[in-house]
C-alpha positions as CSV (number, residue, x, y, z in Angstrom):
1,X,0.0,0.0,0.0
2,X,1.2,3.5,-0.9
3,X,1.3,6.2,1.8
4,X,0.2,9.7,1.8
5,X,-3.2,11.3,1.0
6,X,-5.1,12.2,-2.1
7,X,-7.2,15.3,-2.2
8,X,-10.1,15.2,-4.7
9,X,-10.7,18.6,-6.3
10,X,-12.4,19.9,-9.4
11,X,-13.3,23.6,-9.6
12,X,-16.6,22.5,-11.3
13,X,-18.0,21.3,-7.9
14,X,-18.9,24.9,-7.4
15,X,-21.7,24.3,-9.9
16,X,-23.6,22.7,-7.0
17,X,-25.4,26.0,-6.4
18,X,-28.9,26.4,-5.1
19,X,-28.9,30.1,-5.9
20,X,-28.5,33.5,-4.1
21,X,-29.5,33.5,-0.5
22,X,-29.3,29.7,0.0
23,X,-27.2,28.7,3.0
24,X,-25.2,26.1,1.0
25,X,-23.1,28.8,-0.8
26,X,-20.5,27.1,-3.0
27,X,-18.0,29.9,-2.1
28,X,-17.2,27.9,1.0
29,X,-15.6,25.3,-1.3
30,X,-13.6,27.8,-3.3
31,X,-12.4,29.6,-0.2
32,X,-11.4,26.3,1.4
33,X,-9.3,25.4,-1.6
34,X,-7.7,28.8,-1.7
35,X,-6.7,28.5,1.9
36,X,-5.2,25.0,1.3
37,X,-3.2,26.6,-1.6
38,X,-2.2,29.6,0.5
39,X,-0.6,27.2,3.0
40,X,1.1,25.3,0.2
41,X,-0.7,22.1,1.2
42,X,-1.5,21.3,-2.4
43,X,2.3,21.0,-2.9
44,X,3.0,19.1,0.3
45,X,5.0,15.8,-0.2
46,X,2.3,13.8,1.6
47,X,-0.5,15.0,-0.6
48,X,-1.5,14.6,-4.3
49,X,-4.3,16.3,-6.1
50,X,-6.7,14.3,-8.2
51,X,-10.1,14.6,-9.9
52,X,-12.5,11.8,-10.7
53,X,-15.3,11.7,-13.4
54,X,-18.9,12.2,-12.3
55,X,-20.5,9.1,-10.8
56,X,-22.2,7.1,-13.6
57,X,-25.5,5.4,-13.6
58,X,-24.3,2.1,-12.4
59,X,-22.6,3.8,-9.4
60,X,-25.6,6.0,-8.6
61,X,-27.8,3.0,-8.6
62,X,-25.8,1.4,-5.8
63,X,-27.8,3.7,-3.5
64,X,-30.4,5.6,-5.5
65,X,-33.6,4.4,-7.4
66,X,-33.7,4.7,-11.1
67,X,-36.9,6.8,-11.0
68,X,-35.2,9.3,-8.7
69,X,-32.1,9.6,-10.9
70,X,-34.5,10.2,-13.9
71,X,-36.3,12.9,-11.9
72,X,-33.0,14.6,-11.1
73,X,-32.0,14.6,-14.7
74,X,-35.4,16.1,-15.8
75,X,-35.1,18.9,-13.3
76,X,-31.5,19.5,-14.2
77,X,-32.4,20.0,-17.8
78,X,-35.5,22.1,-17.0
79,X,-35.5,23.6,-13.5
80,X,-38.9,25.2,-14.2
81,X,-40.5,21.7,-14.2
82,X,-39.7,21.0,-10.6
83,X,-42.8,20.7,-8.5
84,X,-41.5,19.5,-5.1
85,X,-41.8,15.8,-6.0
86,X,-38.8,13.7,-5.1
87,X,-37.8,16.6,-2.8
88,X,-36.7,18.7,-5.8
89,X,-37.9,22.3,-6.2
90,X,-38.4,22.8,-2.4
91,X,-37.0,25.6,-0.2
92,X,-34.2,23.3,1.0
93,X,-33.4,21.9,-2.4
94,X,-34.3,24.4,-5.1
95,X,-34.1,23.2,-8.7
96,X,-31.1,24.5,-10.7
97,X,-29.8,23.9,-14.2
98,X,-27.1,21.2,-14.1
99,X,-28.1,19.8,-10.8
100,X,-27.6,16.2,-11.9
101,X,-24.1,16.9,-13.4
102,X,-22.9,18.9,-10.3
103,X,-24.3,16.3,-7.9
104,X,-22.8,13.4,-9.8
105,X,-19.5,15.2,-10.0
106,X,-19.3,15.6,-6.2
107,X,-20.4,11.9,-5.8
108,X,-17.7,10.9,-8.2
109,X,-15.0,12.6,-6.1
110,X,-16.0,10.7,-3.0
111,X,-16.2,7.4,-4.9
112,X,-12.8,8.1,-6.4
113,X,-11.3,8.8,-3.0
114,X,-12.7,5.5,-1.7
115,X,-11.4,3.6,-4.7
116,X,-7.9,5.0,-4.4
117,X,-7.9,4.1,-0.7
118,X,-9.2,0.5,-1.2
119,X,-6.8,-0.2,-4.0
120,X,-3.9,0.9,-1.9
121,X,-2.9,3.8,-4.1
122,X,-3.0,6.1,-1.0
123,X,-3.7,5.7,2.7
124,X,-6.1,8.6,2.9
125,X,-8.6,10.2,0.5
126,X,-10.3,13.5,1.2
127,X,-13.2,15.2,-0.6
128,X,-14.4,18.2,1.4
129,X,-17.0,19.0,-1.3
130,X,-18.8,15.8,-0.3
131,X,-20.5,14.7,2.8
132,X,-24.1,15.2,1.4
133,X,-25.5,12.8,3.9
134,X,-29.3,13.6,3.9
135,X,-30.2,12.4,0.3
136,X,-32.4,9.3,0.4
137,X,-32.5,6.5,-2.2
138,X,-35.6,8.1,-3.7
139,X,-35.5,11.8,-2.7
140,X,-33.4,14.9,-2.2
141,X,-33.4,16.3,1.4
142,X,-31.5,18.8,3.5
143,X,-29.5,20.5,0.7
144,X,-28.4,17.0,-0.6
145,X,-29.3,15.5,-4.0
146,X,-27.0,12.4,-4.3
147,X,-25.7,10.8,-1.1
148,X,-22.0,10.7,-1.8
149,X,-21.0,9.1,1.6
150,X,-23.4,6.2,1.0
151,X,-22.2,5.8,-2.6
152,X,-18.5,5.7,-1.5
153,X,-19.4,3.1,1.1
154,X,-21.4,1.1,-1.4
155,X,-18.5,1.2,-3.8
156,X,-16.2,-0.1,-1.1
157,X,-18.5,-3.0,-0.5
158,X,-18.7,-3.7,-4.2
159,X,-14.9,-3.8,-4.4
160,X,-14.8,-6.4,-1.7
161,X,-14.7,-4.6,1.7
162,X,-16.3,-6.8,4.4
163,X,-16.7,-4.2,7.1
164,X,-16.9,-0.4,6.7
165,X,-17.3,2.1,9.6
166,X,-18.9,5.5,9.0
167,X,-18.5,8.3,11.6
168,X,-20.5,11.5,11.1
169,X,-19.8,14.5,13.3
170,X,-22.1,17.0,11.4
171,X,-24.5,18.8,13.6
172,X,-27.4,17.1,11.8
173,X,-28.2,13.4,11.9
174,X,-26.6,11.4,9.1
175,X,-30.0,10.0,8.2
176,X,-29.5,9.2,4.6
177,X,-26.4,7.1,5.2
178,X,-28.1,5.3,8.1
179,X,-31.1,4.5,5.9
180,X,-28.9,3.2,3.1
181,X,-27.3,0.6,5.3
182,X,-30.1,0.1,7.9
183,X,-30.2,-3.6,7.5
184,X,-26.6,-4.3,6.3
185,X,-24.4,-5.8,9.0
186,X,-21.3,-4.9,7.0
187,X,-21.6,-1.2,7.7
188,X,-21.5,0.5,11.1
189,X,-22.9,4.1,11.0
190,X,-22.2,6.4,13.9
191,X,-23.8,9.8,14.1
192,X,-23.0,12.4,16.7
193,X,-25.6,15.3,16.3
194,X,-27.8,17.8,18.0
195,X,-30.9,16.2,19.5
196,X,-33.7,15.5,17.0
197,X,-36.2,17.4,19.1
198,X,-34.2,20.6,18.4
199,X,-33.0,20.2,14.8
200,X,-33.6,18.9,11.3
201,X,-34.1,16.1,10.2
202,X,-35.8,15.1,13.5
203,X,-34.3,11.6,13.5
204,X,-31.2,10.1,15.1
205,X,-32.7,8.9,18.4
206,X,-30.6,6.4,20.4
207,X,-33.3,3.8,19.9
208,X,-32.5,3.8,16.2
209,X,-30.0,1.0,16.1
210,X,-30.4,-0.9,12.8
211,X,-32.7,-3.5,11.2
212,X,-33.4,-7.0,12.2
213,X,-30.3,-8.3,10.3
214,X,-28.0,-5.6,11.6
215,X,-28.9,-4.9,15.2
216,X,-26.5,-2.4,16.8
217,X,-24.9,-1.2,13.5
218,X,-26.8,2.2,13.6
219,X,-25.5,4.3,16.5
220,X,-26.9,7.7,17.4
221,X,-25.6,10.1,20.0
222,X,-28.2,12.9,20.4
223,X,-26.6,15.8,22.0
224,X,-28.4,18.6,24.0
225,X,-28.4,22.0,22.4
226,X,-25.6,24.2,23.7
227,X,-23.1,21.3,23.9
228,X,-19.6,22.8,23.8
229,X,-16.1,21.5,23.2
230,X,-15.6,19.4,26.4
231,X,-19.0,17.7,26.1
232,X,-18.8,17.2,22.4
233,X,-15.3,15.6,22.6
234,X,-16.3,13.6,25.7
235,X,-19.3,12.1,23.8
236,X,-17.2,11.3,20.7
237,X,-14.5,9.5,22.7
238,X,-17.0,7.8,25.0
239,X,-18.8,6.1,22.1
240,X,-16.7,5.8,18.9
241,X,-13.3,4.2,19.7
242,X,-14.8,1.2,21.6
243,X,-17.3,0.5,18.9
244,X,-14.7,0.8,16.1
245,X,-12.4,-1.6,17.9
246,X,-15.2,-4.1,18.4
247,X,-16.5,-3.8,14.8
248,X,-13.0,-4.1,13.3
249,X,-13.6,-2.1,10.1
250,X,-11.4,-2.5,7.0
251,X,-12.0,1.2,6.1
252,X,-13.0,4.2,8.1
253,X,-15.2,6.8,6.3
254,X,-15.8,10.1,8.2
255,X,-18.0,13.1,7.6
256,X,-16.8,16.4,9.0
257,X,-19.7,18.9,8.8
258,X,-18.4,22.2,10.2
259,X,-21.9,23.2,11.4
260,X,-21.3,22.2,15.0
261,X,-19.5,25.5,15.4
262,X,-20.9,28.1,17.8
263,X,-21.0,30.6,14.9
264,X,-23.0,28.4,12.6
265,X,-26.4,30.1,11.8
266,X,-28.5,26.9,11.4
267,X,-27.8,25.0,14.6
268,X,-27.4,25.3,18.3
269,X,-24.1,23.6,19.4
270,X,-21.2,25.6,20.8
271,X,-18.2,23.8,19.4
272,X,-15.0,25.6,18.4
273,X,-12.7,25.2,15.5
274,X,-10.1,23.8,17.9
275,X,-12.5,20.9,18.9
276,X,-13.3,20.2,15.2
277,X,-9.6,20.0,14.6
278,X,-9.2,17.6,17.5
279,X,-12.0,15.4,16.1
280,X,-10.2,15.2,12.8
281,X,-7.0,14.2,14.5
282,X,-8.9,11.5,16.4
283,X,-10.4,10.0,13.2
284,X,-6.9,10.0,11.7
285,X,-5.5,8.2,14.7
286,X,-8.4,5.6,14.7
287,X,-7.8,4.9,11.1
288,X,-4.1,4.1,11.7
289,X,-4.9,2.1,14.8
290,X,-7.8,0.0,13.3
291,X,-7.8,0.0,9.5
292,X,-4.2,0.0,8.5
293,X,-4.6,3.8,7.8
294,X,-7.5,3.4,5.3
295,X,-9.4,6.6,5.8
296,X,-11.9,8.5,3.5
297,X,-12.7,11.9,4.9
298,X,-15.5,14.1,3.6
299,X,-16.9,17.5,4.2
300,X,-20.6,18.1,5.0
301,X,-22.6,21.0,6.4
302,X,-21.2,24.3,7.5
303,X,-22.8,27.7,6.8
304,X,-20.4,30.2,8.4
305,X,-18.8,30.1,5.0
306,X,-16.0,32.5,5.6
307,X,-15.3,32.4,9.4
308,X,-15.4,28.6,10.0
309,X,-15.7,26.2,7.0
310,X,-12.4,27.0,5.2
311,X,-10.3,26.8,8.3
312,X,-12.0,23.7,9.6
313,X,-11.5,21.7,6.3
314,X,-8.0,23.1,5.8
315,X,-7.1,21.5,9.1
316,X,-8.7,18.3,8.0
317,X,-6.7,18.2,4.7
318,X,-3.5,19.1,6.5
319,X,-3.9,16.3,9.0
320,X,-4.6,13.8,6.3
321,X,-1.5,15.1,4.4
322,X,0.7,14.6,7.4
323,X,1.4,18.3,7.5
324,X,-0.8,19.7,10.2
325,X,-1.2,23.4,10.4
326,X,-0.4,24.7,13.9
327,X,-3.5,26.4,15.4
328,X,-1.6,29.5,16.3
329,X,-0.7,30.0,12.6
330,X,-1.4,33.4,11.1
331,X,-3.7,33.1,8.1
332,X,-1.9,34.1,4.9
333,X,-2.6,37.5,3.5
334,X,-3.3,36.0,0.0
335,X,-6.3,34.2,1.5
336,X,-7.6,37.3,3.1
337,X,-7.4,39.0,-0.3
338,X,-9.3,36.1,-1.9
339,X,-12.0,36.3,0.7
340,X,-12.5,40.0,0.1
341,X,-12.4,39.5,-3.7
342,X,-15.1,36.8,-3.5
343,X,-17.3,38.0,-0.7
344,X,-16.5,41.6,0.1
345,X,-15.7,40.5,3.7
346,X,-12.7,42.3,5.2
347,X,-13.0,40.9,8.8
348,X,-12.0,37.3,8.0
349,X,-10.3,35.3,10.8
350,X,-6.6,36.0,11.2
351,X,-5.5,32.7,12.9
352,X,-6.2,29.0,12.5
353,X,-7.7,28.8,16.0
354,X,-10.6,30.1,18.1
355,X,-8.2,30.3,21.0
356,X,-9.6,27.3,22.8
357,X,-7.8,24.3,24.2
358,X,-9.5,21.1,23.1
359,X,-9.9,18.9,26.2
360,X,-12.5,16.6,27.8
361,X,-13.0,14.2,30.7
362,X,-12.6,10.6,29.6
363,X,-15.7,8.5,30.2
364,X,-13.8,5.6,31.7
365,X,-11.9,7.8,34.1
366,X,-14.5,10.3,35.3
367,X,-17.6,8.1,35.2
368,X,-21.2,8.9,34.5
369,X,-23.0,11.9,36.0
370,X,-26.7,11.2,36.1
371,X,-27.6,14.9,36.5
372,X,-25.7,15.9,33.4
373,X,-27.7,16.0,30.1
374,X,-24.6,15.3,28.0
375,X,-23.8,12.2,30.0
376,X,-27.4,11.1,29.7
377,X,-27.2,11.3,25.9
378,X,-23.9,9.3,25.9
379,X,-25.3,6.6,28.2
380,X,-28.5,6.3,26.1
381,X,-26.4,5.6,23.0
382,X,-24.1,3.1,24.9
383,X,-27.1,1.2,26.4
384,X,-28.7,1.0,23.0
385,X,-25.9,-0.5,21.0
386,X,-23.0,-1.6,23.1
387,X,-24.4,-5.0,24.2
388,X,-24.9,-5.9,20.5
389,X,-21.1,-5.7,20.2
390,X,-20.3,-7.5,23.4
391,X,-19.5,-4.3,25.2
392,X,-20.6,-3.1,28.6
393,X,-22.6,0.2,28.5
């Protein structure tokens, strides 16, 4: 197996554009790539750039129904024909020209990353334009048209992977990926998200733990609104590493939505950039400890498109490349210029940190506090699925 990482990038992914005023502004992708370039990560010895073709019909059908793919194509060719059926032409998922092509291109990058990792061409594959985890087999949802994480996992299974673990730290429940593998014991899906009572899509309860043939392979940690760094990282480490070790995956796929951040306008957690960086580091370490380094890392949500997303995903890429950016680093002036040129914003962040120290109390050292809402959420998840893996809650 070769070492290093592969970053999937095609400027055309910016064509995934729901229009002016929509939270999913593709400028977040362009600004992330410009920050990666400003730090020279695109030229780092441990990273190579690649682009993959759009996902073709046979690949899309690994997850999505033919009638849905046909509907996306129709709306893509004639956006005015969208009437809300199949989730297309809604407030969340407005119709736009080229929707099929742009969505298939993003999916192709995630599938390409997975293929490169499985074939041993690289250890790590990154597609920060991906992570569109809400799309269902037969419908668009939550800003997501094709479910690239599910397609990447399905392709890994098609190539011969026997066990794939998926860890989703987006603020929203990874419902589409869970649904795609609900009854498949080869895939462990773990989602750490804001409680479904408080946030879209209203799913991801700890009692959701997989179908009859895959009991315990869907894992949901439903966090109380307001959860900050220490609680978020405590929950992540209290649930994920034990399950991964018990499941013994051959590949780790992770989704790094940046919308857990305290400044994100669409959710209610209070996580910092520094904690997001720590989560990426943890996923990297778990991959090396448990899968021989096979790691596919994807983007996801994130709607503070200048202040948070580019920095968060640049840290992710840098970690995968083996060239981590120190949090105290001063942001390059050329990136600040690019921000102003693209958005008119002058007050962009000046450092790669929010000035926080990412720390948490380990579950096995500090114990369970029955009066703490965060600990209640962690224990609910552990009680729901740990016994199915031979683990004590």
